[in-house]
N, C-alpha and C positions, 0 to 999 in steps of 0.2 A: 504493500500500500504506500502511495505517495500523496502528499498534500502540499500544494502550492500555497504559501502563506503570504498575503499581501496586507501589510499592516496599515498602509495608507498614511493619513495625516492625523494630527491632533490626538485625541484619545484612542484612536485606532492603534497607535503605537504602544499603548498601555494595556488595553483590554485583550488584544489579540495574542500577544506573547503569553499572558497569564492563562488564557483559555487553552492555548496549545500545551502549556505545562500540564493542565488537567487531562487533556486528551492523551498525552503520552503515558499517563498511568494506565489508561484503558488499552492503549495500543503501543506497547513498548517498542515494537519493531517498526513503527511508522517512520518513513523517510520524509523529512521536512525540506522543502525547497523554498528559499526566501526570494521574493521578487518585489518590484517597486511599481507603484502607480499613484496617481493623485495630483493635487495642485502643486505641491513642492517638487514632485518629479517633473511636471510640466515646466516649471520655472528653471529647473536645472538642465533638462534634456530637450525641451521644446516639444514634448509629447506627454500626455497624461497616462498613456498606456504603451510603454516601449515594446518593440518587437520581441525583445528577450523575455519580457513578462508574459506576453501572449504565448510564446513558444513553450515556456515553462508550464503554464496553465494547461495547454493542450497535452503536454507530455504526462502530467500528473493525472489529469482527468478530474480530480477533486481540488477545490479551491476554497480557502477561507479568505474572504475579502472584508477588510476592516473599513472604517469610516474614511471618507475623503472630503476635503474642502473643495468648494467651487467658488469662482469669482462672482461677485455680486453685479458685475457689469460684463458686457460682451468682450471677449478676448479672442483675437484672431487665432485660429488654429486649435483652440481648446474645445475638446469634446468630453462629455461625461465618460470616464473610464469604465464605470460599471455597466452603463448601457451598451457601450461598445463591446465589452467583454462578454456580456450575455449573448449579444448577436453573433460575435465571432465564434463562440463555443456552441452555438445552437441551443442554448438553454431557453426553451420555448415557453416554459411554465414557471411562474413564481408562486410558491406556496407560503402563506402567512397564517399560521395558527394564532388564535387568541384564547388563552386559558385563564381560569381564575387561580392565580398563584397566591400562596399565603404571604401575608405581610406586605402586600403591594398596594393596598387600598383598592383592590380589584373588586368588581361586582361578583356576586356568587353565581355558581351554576353555569358559567360560560365555557363552552368547548366547541369553538367554531373554527373553520378554516376557509380562507379566501384563496382561490386559485385564479390567477390572473395571466392572461396571454401576455407574452413578454417580448415579442419581436416586431409588432407592427402598430396599427392604430395611429394616433397623432405622433407617436414616438419615432416614426421613421425619420423625423427631422427635416422634412421637405417644406420649407417656407420661402415665401417671396414677398417683397414689398416694393412699392413705388414711392414710398414716403407718406402716402395718404391712405392707402389701402394695403393691408397685409393679409396674406392667405396661407393657410397651413393645410397640407394634405392629410386626410384621414384614410388610411388604407386598411381594409379588412379583406382577407382572403378566406375562401372555403377551406383550403388546406390547413392554414394555421389555426383556424377556428375549430376544425374537427380534431386537430392534434392536441390542443389544450383541453378540449372537452374529453377526449379519451383519457388524458392524464387525470382530470378531475374525477371522472367516474371510476377509474381504476383505484385512485387513492381512497375514494369513498368506500368502495367494495373491500379493499384490503384492510382498511382501518375500521371496519365494522360500522360504518356510518350508514344513514338511512335515507338522506334526502339531499338533493342538489338543487339550488336555486339559481337560475340563469338571470343575470342582470343585464339590462340593455336600455336603449332609448329608441326603440324601433318605431314608436308612434311619431317621432320627429325625423328620424333618419332610417327610413324603411329599407334602403338599399344596403347601407353599411351595417348598422346594428341589426337590421332584419336578417342579413346574411349570417351574422354571428349567431343569432338566436336559432335560426333554422338549422344550421350546421350542428349546434349543440343538441337540438331536439332529435336530429337524425342519430347521433351517437347514443342518446338516452334510450332509444329503442332497443339497443343491444344489452341494456342493463335493466331488465324488467323488475328486478328485486330492489332497485333504487328508485324511490319516489322522486319526481321532478316537478318543479313549478318555476314560475318566472315572475320577475318584478321589474317595473320601470326603475331606473337607477335612483331617481329622486325619492320614490316611495321606499325603496330599499334603504336609503340613507335615514329616512324618518324612522322606519321600523328598527333599524340597527341601533339608533340612538335611544329609542324607547325601550326595547326589549331584546338585547343581543342574545339572550338565552334561547330565543326562538329560532335561531339559525343553526344549521349543521355545516354544509359545504356551500359556499357561494362561488359561482363561476362568472367571470367578468372579462370584458376586453381590457386592454392595457391601462388606459387612463382611469376608467371607473374603478378598476381594481386597486390601482395605486392610491387613489384618494380614500376609498372606503376601508382599505386595510389600515390606514393610519387612524381613521375614525374608530375602527374596532379596537385598535391598540389602546385607546384611552380607557377602555373598560377592562383591560387586562393588566393595568399598572403602568402604562406609558411606554414610550419608545425605548427606554432603558432596558426593558425586559422583552422587547419584541424581536422575535427570531424570524428568519426566512431562509428558504432554500430555492435556488434557481435550478430547475431540472431540465436536462436534455438527454438525448440518447447516448451521447459520448462524453458528457461532462456534467458536473454539478458544482454550483457555487453556493457555499454557506455564507450568508450575508446578514449580520446584525444591521438593523435598519436605522439606528440612531445616527445623528450627524457627528462631525468631528469635534464639536463642543470646544472651540478654542478658549472659551472663558474658564474652563477647568483643566485644560490640557497641561500636563506637566506636574500636576498636584498629586497624582496617584490615587484619586478617589472616584474614578469613573466606574460605572456599573458594568461588570463583565457578564451579567446574566444573559443578555441577548446573544453574545458570542458563544457562550456555553450551550445555550439551547439551540442555536443554529448548528453547532457541531453535532448535537444529538440528532437533529434532522438529517444531517449528512450520514451519520452512523446508520440510521434506520432505513433511509430511502435510497442511498447510493451504495454504501458498503454492505448492505443487508446484514446489519448487526443489531437486531432489535433488542437483544438482551443487554448489550452494552449501552445502547441508547437509553433504555429504561433505567439502568443504573445511574447514568449521568443525570437524567431528568429528576429521579427521586432524590439524588444527593443535593441538587439545587433546591428542590422543594423543601427538604428537611432543613437545609441551612437557613432558608427564609423563615420557615416555621419556628425555628429556634431563636428568632429575633436578630439574626446576623444580617446586616444590610449596609449598603453604601449610603452616603448622605442624601442622595436623591430620593431614597425611600425612607428617610428619617433615621437611618442608622449612623454608626460611626466607623464602620469597617473601611479599610483601604481596599483597593482593587486586589492586591496581593493577599491580604488577610481573608477576604471573602473566598478567594480560590483555595487558600489553605484550608478553610473550613469545609469547602466542598470535597477536597481531597480526603480529609479526615472521615467524611461520611460515605466515601466510596468503599472503604474497607469493611 
């Protein structure tokens, strides 16, 4: 097993090495390949995702991608490295679970997963402007829509889940969102044991805010899934504990979804839970190690339940101290 580790910027350089330290306890023979990406890399090398990093990610197949900073203004030549990496590695589906974790101020009884198409929609990045009118291309294809739907229904089936909710805005965009909905419905016919329903994305947002416990698996195009997964994270304790996994047929990228948090970078107090739980997703869904994944998840839950937490969750633990506590509960 090989893991390409991209710490990135800011607190990524703090939480990622600590999470890898925990993973090594579970996989002592794991080979680690360090690589660079992000805003600092762009300023040093002129690219946010160097060719050597992309080559290392392809060789390893499994990636842990930490937080990266982005400029708040247009910079010629800068492209989001994680968006580019997902596309280059063919990671077509992003899975974002939201769980009720102890000690996180989370709502009770939540166990949902948002599966988001990862390669197209408005994220193709094709925009043009004449200075007065700007236009962005929203591209939806049947192939990509069926592919992510297959992943969502398979994850539901393998995880013992019972319902997939398709999110769209086909009443306004019948050709693009309508295509996504219809392709997902076609795939649903192959999984008769899984209930399927659909919601307009604005209605889904309302219901998610009112009663997140009512959802199981939510399937969405790229933009809607991106927005709603952050909304869902608010009920699971915030972005500091929000894990994700980008899945493809030849690679997977574990990605804590918090930002680089420059305001606390360098202080050693960043929350490593999102990185740890992202690695648990990698263990379960890419390396097919469900027992090790469950051990890691339970160790994190026990640590939080015992009142050990970083300052963002009201605790006093440092990043390293929290991971020490997780390691103690792995044994």
